[in-house]
C-alpha positions as CSV (number, residue, x, y, z in Angstrom):
1,M,38.9,-27.7,21.7
2,S,38.8,-25.7,18.5
3,T,39.9,-22.1,18.8
4,Q,38.4,-21.2,15.5
5,P,35.7,-18.5,15.7
6,I,32.2,-19.7,15.1
7,P,31.0,-18.2,11.8
8,A,28.1,-15.8,12.0
9,T,24.8,-17.0,10.8
10,P,22.9,-14.8,8.2
11,D,20.7,-13.4,10.9
12,Q,23.7,-12.2,12.8
13,I,25.1,-10.2,9.9
14,P,23.9,-6.6,9.9
15,G,22.2,-5.5,6.7
16,P,19.9,-2.9,5.2
17,V,16.3,-2.8,6.5
18,T,14.1,-4.9,4.4
19,L,10.7,-3.8,3.0
20,A,8.9,-6.1,5.4
21,E,10.7,-4.5,8.4
22,R,9.6,-0.9,7.5
23,F,6.9,1.1,9.3
24,G,4.5,2.8,6.9
25,T,3.8,5.5,9.4
26,I,7.5,6.4,9.6
27,D,8.0,6.4,5.8
28,T,4.9,8.5,5.3
29,L,6.0,11.0,8.0
30,R,9.5,11.2,6.6
31,G,8.1,11.9,3.1
32,V,6.0,14.7,4.5
33,A,9.0,16.1,6.3
34,V,11.4,16.0,3.4
35,L,8.9,17.8,1.1
36,G,8.0,20.2,3.9
37,I,11.7,21.2,4.4
38,L,11.7,22.5,0.8
39,I,9.1,25.1,1.7
40,M,11.7,26.9,3.7
41,N,14.8,25.8,1.8
42,I,13.5,27.4,-1.4
43,Y,14.3,30.8,0.1
44,G,18.0,29.7,0.4
45,F,18.0,28.4,-3.2
46,A,16.3,31.4,-4.8
47,M,17.7,34.4,-2.8
48,P,20.6,35.5,-0.5
49,F,20.4,33.6,2.8
50,A,19.6,36.8,4.7
51,A,16.2,36.7,3.1
52,Y,15.4,33.4,4.7
53,S,14.3,35.0,7.9
54,N,14.0,38.6,6.9
55,P,11.5,39.4,4.1
56,L,12.6,43.0,4.1
57,V,15.9,42.0,2.5
58,M,14.5,40.6,-0.7
59,G,11.6,38.8,-2.2
60,G,9.0,41.6,-2.6
61,M,7.1,43.7,-0.1
62,E,3.7,43.2,-1.6
63,W,1.1,41.7,0.8
64,Y,1.2,38.3,-0.9
65,N,4.9,38.1,-0.6
66,I,4.9,39.1,3.1
67,G,1.9,36.8,3.5
68,T,3.9,34.0,2.1
69,W,6.7,34.6,4.6
70,F,4.2,34.8,7.4
71,A,2.5,31.5,6.4
72,T,5.7,29.6,5.9
73,H,7.1,30.9,9.2
74,V,4.1,29.7,11.1
75,I,3.6,26.3,9.4
76,A,7.0,25.3,8.2
77,D,9.9,27.2,9.7
78,Q,11.9,24.7,11.9
79,K,8.8,22.5,12.0
80,F,9.6,19.9,9.3
81,M,13.3,20.0,10.1
82,T,12.3,19.2,13.7
83,I,10.3,16.1,12.5
84,F,13.2,15.0,10.3
85,S,15.6,15.3,13.3
86,M,13.3,13.3,15.5
87,L,13.0,10.6,12.8
88,F,16.8,10.4,12.6
89,G,16.9,9.6,16.3
90,A,14.0,7.2,15.9
91,G,16.0,5.5,13.1
92,I,18.9,4.9,15.4
93,V,16.8,3.1,17.9
94,L,15.0,1.1,15.2
95,M,18.2,-0.1,13.5
96,W,19.9,-0.9,16.8
97,E,16.9,-2.9,18.1
98,R,16.6,-4.9,14.9
99,A,20.4,-5.7,14.9
100,R,20.1,-6.7,18.6
101,A,17.1,-9.0,17.8
102,R,19.3,-10.8,15.3
103,D,22.3,-10.8,17.7
104,A,24.2,-8.9,15.1
105,K,27.0,-6.4,15.9
106,F,25.9,-3.0,14.8
107,G,28.2,-0.3,16.3
108,R,31.0,-0.5,13.7
109,I,28.4,-0.5,10.9
110,Y,26.6,2.4,12.4
111,Y,29.7,4.6,12.7
112,R,30.7,3.7,9.2
113,R,27.3,4.7,8.1
114,M,27.6,8.1,9.8
115,F,31.1,8.6,8.4
116,W,29.9,8.3,4.9
117,L,26.9,10.5,5.6
118,L,29.3,13.1,6.8
119,V,31.4,12.8,3.7
120,I,28.4,13.1,1.4
121,G,27.3,16.1,3.5
122,L,30.6,17.8,2.9
123,I,30.4,17.1,-0.9
124,H,26.8,18.3,-1.0
125,G,27.6,21.5,1.0
126,Y,30.8,22.6,-0.8
127,L,30.0,21.5,-4.3
128,I,26.2,21.9,-4.6
129,W,24.4,24.0,-1.9
130,F,25.6,25.7,1.3
131,G,22.4,24.8,3.3
132,D,23.5,21.2,3.8
133,I,22.2,19.6,7.0
134,L,23.7,16.1,6.5
135,F,27.0,17.1,8.0
136,H,25.4,18.0,11.3
137,Y,23.1,15.0,11.3
138,A,26.1,12.7,10.8
139,L,28.1,14.5,13.6
140,M,25.2,14.4,16.0
141,G,24.4,10.9,15.1
142,M,27.9,9.9,16.2
143,L,27.6,11.8,19.5
144,I,24.2,10.5,20.6
145,Y,24.5,6.9,19.6
146,P,25.8,5.8,23.1
147,M,22.5,7.1,24.5
148,R,20.4,4.7,22.6
149,K,19.9,2.3,25.6
150,L,18.5,5.0,27.9
151,Q,14.8,4.8,28.8
152,A,12.4,7.1,27.0
153,R,11.8,9.3,30.1
154,T,15.6,9.8,30.6
155,L,16.0,10.7,27.0
156,I,13.3,13.3,27.2
157,I,14.7,14.8,30.4
158,V,18.2,15.1,28.8
159,A,16.7,16.7,25.7
160,C,14.8,19.2,27.8
161,L,18.0,20.1,29.6
162,L,19.9,20.6,26.3
163,L,17.3,22.6,24.4
164,P,17.5,25.9,26.5
165,V,21.3,26.0,26.1
166,A,21.0,27.3,22.5
167,L,18.8,30.1,23.7
168,L,21.2,31.1,26.4
169,L,24.1,31.1,24.0
170,N,22.1,33.2,21.6
171,H,21.4,35.7,24.4
172,G,25.1,35.8,25.3
173,G,25.9,36.4,21.7
174,Y,23.4,39.3,21.6
175,I,25.1,41.0,24.6
176,Y,28.5,40.7,23.0
177,L,27.4,41.8,19.5
178,S,25.4,44.7,20.9
179,D,28.5,45.9,22.7
180,L,30.6,45.3,19.5
181,Q,28.1,47.3,17.4
182,S,28.2,50.2,19.9
183,R,32.0,50.2,19.9
184,T,32.2,50.1,16.1
185,A,29.8,53.0,15.8
186,N,32.1,55.1,18.1
187,I,35.2,54.0,16.2
188,T,33.6,54.9,12.9
189,A,32.8,58.3,14.3
190,L,36.4,58.8,15.3
191,Q,37.5,57.8,11.8
192,Q,35.1,60.3,10.2
193,A,36.5,63.0,12.5
194,G,39.9,62.3,11.0
195,E,41.5,60.5,14.0
196,T,43.8,57.5,13.7
197,I,42.5,54.3,15.2
198,S,44.5,51.5,16.8
199,E,45.0,48.0,15.6
200,E,42.6,46.8,18.3
201,Q,39.9,49.2,17.1
202,Q,40.5,48.1,13.5
203,A,40.0,44.5,14.5
204,S,36.7,45.4,16.0
205,L,35.6,47.1,12.8
206,D,36.7,44.0,10.8
207,E,34.8,41.7,13.2
208,W,31.6,43.7,13.0
209,A,31.9,43.9,9.2
210,E,32.0,40.1,9.0
211,I,29.3,39.4,11.5
212,G,27.1,42.4,10.6
213,A,27.1,41.3,6.9
214,F,25.2,38.3,8.1
215,L,22.9,40.0,10.6
216,E,22.2,43.2,8.7
217,P,23.6,42.7,5.2
218,S,24.4,45.8,3.2
219,D,23.5,46.3,-0.5
220,E,27.1,45.6,-1.3
221,T,27.1,42.3,0.5
222,L,23.9,41.3,-1.2
223,Q,25.3,42.2,-4.6
224,E,28.4,40.1,-3.9
225,D,26.1,37.2,-3.2
226,L,24.1,37.8,-6.4
227,D,27.2,38.1,-8.5
228,A,28.7,34.9,-7.2
229,Y,25.6,32.7,-7.7
230,L,24.7,34.3,-11.0
231,G,28.2,33.7,-12.2
232,T,30.0,30.5,-13.2
233,Y,29.9,27.3,-11.2
234,G,33.4,28.0,-10.0
235,D,32.3,31.5,-8.8
236,A,29.6,29.8,-6.7
237,V,31.9,27.2,-5.2
238,K,34.5,29.8,-4.3
239,H,32.0,32.1,-2.8
240,R,30.2,29.6,-0.6
241,A,33.3,27.7,0.7
242,P,34.3,30.2,3.5
243,I,30.6,30.8,4.3
244,L,29.9,27.1,4.7
245,Q,33.0,26.6,6.8
246,A,31.9,29.3,9.2
247,M,28.4,28.0,9.3
248,Q,29.6,24.4,10.1
249,I,31.7,25.6,13.0
250,N,29.2,28.2,14.4
251,M,26.1,26.0,13.9
252,T,27.8,23.1,15.7
253,I,28.7,25.2,18.7
254,W,25.6,27.4,18.9
255,F,22.8,25.1,17.6
256,A,23.5,21.6,16.5
257,V,24.6,20.0,19.8
258,W,21.7,21.6,21.7
259,R,18.8,21.7,19.2
260,I,19.5,18.9,16.7
261,G,20.9,16.6,19.4
262,A,18.0,17.2,21.7
263,L,15.5,16.6,18.9
264,M,17.2,13.3,18.0
265,L,17.0,12.2,21.7
266,I,13.2,13.1,21.7
267,G,12.9,11.0,18.5
268,M,14.6,8.1,20.2
269,A,12.1,8.4,23.1
270,L,9.1,8.6,20.8
271,M,10.2,5.5,19.0
272,K,10.6,3.6,22.3
273,L,7.1,4.8,23.3
274,G,5.6,3.5,20.1
275,V,4.5,6.9,18.8
276,F,6.4,6.8,15.4
277,S,5.5,3.2,14.8
278,G,1.8,4.0,15.0
279,S,1.3,1.7,18.0
280,R,-0.7,4.2,20.1
281,T,-4.4,4.6,20.0
282,P,-6.1,6.9,17.4
283,G,-7.2,9.1,20.3
284,F,-3.6,9.6,21.3
285,Y,-2.7,11.0,17.9
286,T,-5.7,13.3,17.9
287,R,-4.7,14.7,21.3
288,L,-1.1,15.1,20.2
289,M,-2.3,17.1,17.2
290,L,-4.7,19.3,19.2
291,I,-2.2,20.0,22.0
292,G,0.7,20.6,19.5
293,Y,-1.3,22.9,17.3
294,G,-3.2,24.5,20.2
295,I,-0.1,25.7,21.9
296,G,2.5,25.8,19.1
297,L,0.6,27.7,16.4
298,P,-0.2,30.7,18.7
299,L,3.5,30.8,19.7
300,S,4.6,30.7,16.0
301,I,2.0,33.4,15.0
302,Y,3.2,35.6,17.9
303,S,6.7,35.0,16.7
304,A,5.9,36.2,13.2
305,M,4.1,39.3,14.5
306,D,6.9,40.1,17.0
307,L,9.7,39.8,14.4
308,H,7.7,42.1,12.0
309,A,7.2,44.6,14.8
310,H,11.0,44.7,15.3
311,D,11.8,44.9,11.6
312,F,13.2,41.4,11.5
313,S,16.3,42.6,13.4
314,G,19.0,39.9,13.6
315,L,20.1,41.2,16.9
316,Y,16.6,41.2,18.3
317,M,16.2,37.6,17.1
318,M,19.3,36.6,19.1
319,Q,18.1,38.5,22.1
320,R,14.5,37.1,22.4
321,G,12.8,37.3,19.0
322,G,13.6,33.7,18.2
323,I,12.4,32.2,21.5
324,A,8.7,31.8,20.6
325,N,9.2,29.9,17.4
326,Y,12.1,27.9,18.9
327,I,9.6,26.4,21.3
328,G,6.5,26.7,19.1
329,S,8.2,24.8,16.3
330,I,8.6,21.7,18.4
331,L,5.0,21.8,19.4
332,V,3.7,22.4,15.9
333,A,5.9,19.6,14.7
334,L,4.3,17.3,17.2
335,G,0.9,18.5,15.9
336,H,2.0,17.6,12.3
337,I,3.1,14.2,13.6
338,G,-0.2,13.6,15.2
339,L,-2.1,14.6,12.1
340,V,-0.1,12.5,9.6
341,I,0.1,9.4,11.7
342,G,-3.6,9.8,12.6
343,I,-4.5,9.9,8.9
344,V,-2.4,6.8,8.2
345,K,-3.9,4.8,11.1
346,K,-7.5,5.7,10.0
347,G,-6.7,4.5,6.4
348,A,-7.7,7.8,5.0
349,L,-6.1,9.2,1.8
350,R,-4.5,5.8,1.1
351,N,-3.2,6.6,-2.3
352,L,-1.7,9.9,-1.2
353,S,-0.2,8.4,1.9
354,A,1.4,5.6,-0.1
355,R,3.0,8.2,-2.4
356,F,4.4,10.2,0.6
357,A,5.7,6.9,2.0
358,A,7.5,6.3,-1.3
359,V,9.0,9.8,-1.0
360,G,10.1,8.9,2.5
361,R,11.8,5.7,1.5
362,M,13.8,7.8,-0.9
363,A,14.2,10.8,1.4
364,F,18.0,11.0,1.0
365,S,17.7,11.0,-2.8
366,N,14.8,13.4,-2.8
367,Y,16.7,15.8,-0.5
368,L,19.7,15.8,-2.7
369,M,17.5,16.2,-5.8
370,H,16.1,19.4,-4.3
371,S,19.6,20.9,-4.2
372,I,20.6,19.7,-7.7
373,V,17.4,20.8,-9.4
374,M,16.9,24.1,-7.6
375,T,20.5,25.3,-7.9
376,T,20.3,24.4,-11.6
377,I,17.1,26.5,-11.9
378,F,18.3,29.5,-9.9
379,Y,22.1,29.6,-10.2
380,G,24.1,31.1,-13.1
381,H,25.3,27.8,-14.4
382,G,21.6,26.9,-15.0
383,L,18.7,29.2,-15.7
384,G,20.0,32.1,-13.7
385,L,16.8,33.0,-11.8
386,Y,18.6,33.8,-8.6
387,G,17.3,36.9,-6.8
388,S,14.6,37.6,-9.4
389,V,11.7,35.4,-8.4
390,P,9.3,36.9,-5.8
391,R,8.7,34.9,-2.6
392,A,5.2,33.9,-3.4
393,A,6.1,32.7,-6.9
394,Q,8.9,30.5,-5.3
395,M,6.1,28.4,-3.9
396,L,5.2,27.3,-7.4
397,F,8.6,25.7,-7.7
398,V,8.0,24.0,-4.4
399,A,4.6,22.7,-5.6
400,G,6.2,21.5,-8.9
401,M,8.9,19.6,-7.1
402,L,6.4,18.1,-4.6
403,G,4.2,16.9,-7.5
404,L,7.2,15.5,-9.4
405,Q,8.5,13.5,-6.4
406,L,5.1,12.2,-5.5
407,L,4.9,10.8,-9.0
408,L,8.6,9.8,-9.5
409,S,9.2,8.1,-6.1
410,P,6.5,5.3,-6.4
411,W,7.5,4.7,-10.1
412,W,11.2,4.3,-9.1
413,L,10.5,2.0,-6.1
414,A,8.3,-0.2,-8.3
415,R,11.5,-1.0,-10.2
416,Y,14.3,-0.6,-7.7
417,R,14.9,-1.5,-4.0
418,F,16.5,1.8,-3.1
419,G,16.7,5.4,-4.3
420,P,20.1,6.1,-5.9
421,A,21.5,8.0,-3.0
422,E,20.3,5.3,-0.5
423,W,21.9,2.6,-2.7
424,L,25.2,4.4,-2.7
425,W,25.1,5.1,1.0
426,R,24.3,1.5,1.9
427,S,26.9,0.1,-0.5
428,L,29.6,2.3,1.1
429,T,28.4,1.4,4.6
430,Y,28.5,-2.3,4.1
431,W,31.5,-2.0,1.7
432,Q,29.6,-4.2,-0.7
433,R,27.5,-3.5,-3.8
434,Q,23.9,-3.7,-2.8
435,P,21.3,-5.4,-5.1
436,M,19.3,-2.6,-6.8
437,K,16.6,-4.4,-8.7
438,A,13.3,-4.7,-6.9
């Protein structure tokens, strides 16, 4: 008997998803999500990051600028990122099921795929923009892959157990930082009275100076940020490196495992339940939209009003100010999902839906394009508009990018199989140059 291995048939060899295997509902929803993410990310491109959640820091105090913050907080803040995280989890199930249907081995390919996503995320974060999310998607994608075989109900239960952990950690952080703030106030008073402080007291002052610069940035801290991003490209890279490193560590511990991981698990469940594939009835998507918006929007509106009433305090947000939108954002995201898939299933807005689907097929390229174009517009190595564009006017840049990608993506895909970033990612994953021509 021969001991030679039986060669794999073409169907048993994993490969990129073909056009015929794609779900139009998922592509359209992904296109809506990646463009929706820019509505919030523009604040991080155009202003110091503290202004992302605190309109008092920068961006104009006129009614239309505060109104812009209010509207984006209610409609977009954490909502489109939630959808994108769910779709990432859905994609894991989709790729695994298609590989299993072909009797193809997928695990090694999948982890290679996540490795290269992590590498690209690091390059994106350190060399282009500090707000990178690809690093954490790759990390969480590696961690949750073993859960792909669980039933939908189990995935949802696990997700619901994970989600509150981030809130509990935040509250614990609030208790610690409130105590630290109180201690540093007393130490500062001692210094002003001319007393000598201990090394331990000095360490407390240094710790609060670092953390407080993020929670309640001083004019000096904001100016350092402005100087760095309005300077040379090298100035920007040097300034963001320690910030990004701290964000990657802290976000992984305090947020990514519990929030992003949970949302990916919910996405897996929704894929198994036929929600993302558009397999449910039109009435299901209508109910999903009404329930999601009916509960989620009031929570997000309350969140905006509550934060405004507490002067957008970072400590208050850690204590309880972030809870309403933390929960409401998931429900509003489900409302968005019901609305978009419902429109696609009804065949309404066909041309616009097709354009969003094209954006979704190139979501990786379009996401990176946001960073490249926007940092070129706002940073010093480009047009140098950083910190000078009011919050409301920033939405014009969002509209311009949205229009550009809705036009460019269908044009590109009429000529090529993948977006440029997708092509690179697939070529690295399969360690073979992928065909590019359509």
